[in-house]
PLY file of the C-alpha trace (Angstrom):
ply
format ascii 1.0
element vertex 81
property float x
property float y
property float z
element edge 80
property int vertex1
property int vertex2
end_header
-4.61 204.25 -28.48
-5.92 207.71 -27.79
-4.63 210.65 -29.77
-3.11 213.32 -27.61
-1.70 216.82 -28.38
1.37 217.80 -26.50
1.85 221.45 -25.51
5.40 221.66 -26.53
6.01 225.07 -24.87
4.94 223.79 -21.45
6.93 220.47 -22.21
10.16 222.46 -23.11
9.73 224.86 -20.10
9.38 221.89 -17.73
12.26 220.11 -19.14
14.49 223.17 -18.77
13.32 223.64 -15.18
13.96 220.00 -14.29
17.45 220.22 -15.82
18.32 223.43 -13.96
17.16 222.10 -10.74
19.17 218.88 -11.24
22.50 220.70 -11.57
24.84 220.49 -8.69
28.11 222.15 -8.14
30.39 219.99 -6.06
33.58 221.85 -6.02
34.84 225.08 -7.62
38.68 224.92 -6.96
40.53 228.05 -8.15
37.24 229.74 -8.87
36.94 228.28 -12.39
33.22 228.50 -12.43
31.20 230.31 -13.74
32.91 230.27 -17.18
33.37 233.68 -18.64
31.81 234.48 -22.03
34.50 234.28 -24.70
36.18 231.38 -23.12
37.39 228.65 -25.43
35.67 225.26 -24.66
36.48 221.93 -26.25
33.59 219.73 -27.16
34.15 216.13 -28.22
32.13 212.98 -28.68
29.16 211.81 -30.61
26.73 214.19 -28.96
28.57 217.42 -29.50
26.72 218.23 -32.73
23.79 215.88 -32.16
20.23 217.24 -31.90
18.75 214.00 -30.60
20.55 212.91 -27.50
17.62 211.46 -25.70
17.77 207.93 -27.05
14.98 205.94 -28.47
12.32 207.09 -26.02
12.24 210.65 -27.35
9.50 211.55 -29.88
11.34 213.78 -32.10
14.39 216.15 -32.01
12.25 219.36 -31.90
12.91 222.18 -34.12
13.84 224.32 -31.10
16.55 221.91 -30.11
20.08 223.06 -30.01
23.22 220.93 -30.06
25.67 221.34 -27.22
28.07 223.26 -29.46
25.28 225.58 -30.69
24.11 226.21 -27.18
27.51 227.12 -26.09
28.24 229.24 -29.07
24.90 231.05 -28.55
25.95 231.94 -25.06
29.27 233.64 -26.20
31.73 230.69 -25.91
34.28 229.85 -28.51
33.75 226.07 -29.31
36.59 223.85 -30.43
35.88 220.48 -31.70
0 1
1 2
2 3
3 4
4 5
5 6
6 7
7 8
8 9
9 10
10 11
11 12
12 13
13 14
14 15
15 16
16 17
17 18
18 19
19 20
20 21
21 22
22 23
23 24
24 25
25 26
26 27
27 28
28 29
29 30
30 31
31 32
32 33
33 34
34 35
35 36
36 37
37 38
38 39
39 40
40 41
41 42
42 43
43 44
44 45
45 46
46 47
47 48
48 49
49 50
50 51
51 52
52 53
53 54
54 55
55 56
56 57
57 58
58 59
59 60
60 61
61 62
62 63
63 64
64 65
65 66
66 67
67 68
68 69
69 70
70 71
71 72
72 73
73 74
74 75
75 76
76 77
77 78
78 79
79 80
């Protein structure tokens, strides 16, 4: 097997672009979205505070990886577990 070096910055940028392009808003009844900073959001389940949510195929949970709860908090939301 050939040793390869991954350019993590390019990998992360590409992954973020793909995720953003894959989002679809189907309905926005009562103008709920976008959520306003400071809104209280409930986060539940095994992946709420997990860094590796990619399953067995992922190489590592990178040091730049945020949990869902951390990401929401970083963006100004009040997260309730």
